[in-house]
C-alpha positions as CSV (number, residue, x, y, z in Angstrom):
1,X,0.0,0.0,0.0
2,X,1.4,3.4,-1.0
3,X,0.3,6.9,0.0
4,X,1.3,10.1,-1.9
5,X,2.8,12.7,0.5
6,X,3.9,15.9,-1.3
7,X,4.7,13.9,-4.4
8,X,6.6,11.2,-2.6
9,X,5.1,7.7,-2.7
10,X,5.5,6.2,0.7
11,X,5.3,2.4,1.0
12,X,3.2,1.5,4.0
13,X,3.2,-2.3,3.3
14,X,6.0,-2.3,5.9
15,X,6.0,-0.5,9.3
16,X,7.2,3.1,9.2
17,X,8.6,5.1,12.0
18,X,6.8,8.3,13.1
19,X,8.8,10.7,15.3
20,X,6.7,12.6,17.8
21,X,7.4,16.3,18.4
22,X,5.0,17.9,20.9
23,X,5.0,21.6,21.2
24,X,3.0,21.5,24.5
25,X,4.3,22.3,28.0
26,X,2.3,19.3,29.4
27,X,2.7,16.4,27.0
28,X,2.3,13.0,28.6
29,X,5.9,12.2,27.5
30,X,8.3,14.8,28.8
31,X,11.1,14.0,26.4
32,X,8.9,14.7,23.4
33,X,8.2,18.3,24.5
34,X,9.8,20.9,22.1
35,X,8.5,24.5,22.6
36,X,11.3,26.3,20.9
37,X,11.9,26.2,17.2
38,X,15.6,25.5,17.5
39,X,15.0,22.7,19.9
40,X,12.4,21.2,17.6
41,X,14.8,21.5,14.6
42,X,17.5,19.6,16.5
43,X,14.9,16.9,17.5
44,X,13.7,16.6,13.9
45,X,17.2,16.3,12.6
46,X,18.0,13.5,15.0
47,X,14.8,11.7,14.3
48,X,15.2,11.9,10.5
49,X,18.9,10.8,10.8
50,X,17.7,7.8,12.9
51,X,15.2,6.7,10.3
52,X,11.9,8.4,11.0
53,X,9.7,8.4,7.9
54,X,7.4,11.0,9.3
55,X,7.5,13.7,11.9
56,X,4.2,14.2,13.9
57,X,3.7,17.6,15.5
58,X,1.1,18.3,18.1
59,X,0.2,21.6,19.8
60,X,-2.4,20.4,22.3
61,X,-2.0,17.6,24.8
62,X,-4.5,14.8,24.5
63,X,-3.4,13.1,27.8
64,X,-6.2,12.5,30.3
65,X,-6.9,15.6,32.3
66,X,-5.0,18.0,30.0
67,X,-6.3,21.5,29.7
68,X,-7.7,22.4,26.2
69,X,-6.1,25.3,24.3
70,X,-7.6,27.5,21.7
71,X,-7.1,26.9,18.0
72,X,-5.1,30.1,17.9
73,X,-2.7,28.9,20.7
74,X,-2.4,25.5,19.1
75,X,-1.4,27.1,15.7
76,X,1.0,29.5,17.4
77,X,2.8,26.5,18.8
78,X,3.0,24.3,15.7
79,X,3.1,26.5,12.6
80,X,6.5,28.2,13.2
81,X,8.0,24.7,13.8
82,X,6.4,23.2,10.7
83,X,7.7,26.1,8.6
84,X,11.2,25.8,10.1
85,X,11.3,22.0,9.6
86,X,10.0,22.3,6.0
87,X,12.7,24.9,5.3
88,X,15.5,23.0,6.9
89,X,14.5,19.5,5.7
90,X,12.4,20.1,2.5
91,X,12.0,16.3,1.9
92,X,10.6,15.6,5.3
93,X,7.1,14.4,5.7
94,X,5.3,16.2,8.5
95,X,2.1,15.1,10.1
96,X,-0.1,17.5,12.1
97,X,-1.7,15.9,15.2
98,X,-4.9,17.8,15.7
99,X,-8.7,17.5,15.9
100,X,-9.3,21.0,14.5
101,X,-10.0,21.5,10.8
102,X,-8.6,25.1,11.0
103,X,-5.3,23.9,12.5
104,X,-5.1,21.0,9.9
105,X,-5.7,23.5,7.1
106,X,-3.1,26.0,8.3
107,X,-0.6,23.2,9.0
108,X,-0.9,21.8,5.4
109,X,-0.5,25.4,4.1
110,X,2.7,25.6,6.2
111,X,4.1,22.4,4.9
112,X,2.5,19.4,6.6
113,X,1.6,16.5,4.3
114,X,-0.6,14.4,6.6
115,X,-3.3,15.0,9.1
116,X,-3.3,12.8,12.2
117,X,-6.9,13.6,13.4
118,X,-7.3,12.1,16.9
119,X,-11.0,12.7,16.8
120,X,-11.6,10.8,13.5
121,X,-13.0,13.8,11.7
122,X,-15.4,15.3,14.2
123,X,-14.5,18.9,13.2
């Protein structure tokens, strides 16, 4: 099975690695938290060098008990990082982890090629 991501055909008949970069201060996994662009770029570089096929960016924690954030705040967290990763690593495949259509749309415009919708399309 292949998917087309930004003109790249990705073979999903074998497992693919997705590196997780959270731009939240309260992510369930503390080592995935990257709130600064430079830190996220370093993390992206390491993940890509270690074989990640995709980079998944999230701007709102979905852990139980997490405080929701506005779409504006979520986008302020993820868009600069998506733009920076796209510029530094133009062949990278970025996934946006969101349940908001507005954030998904803005992320794709900024360079994301996949939408990881944790709500299965509710918005």
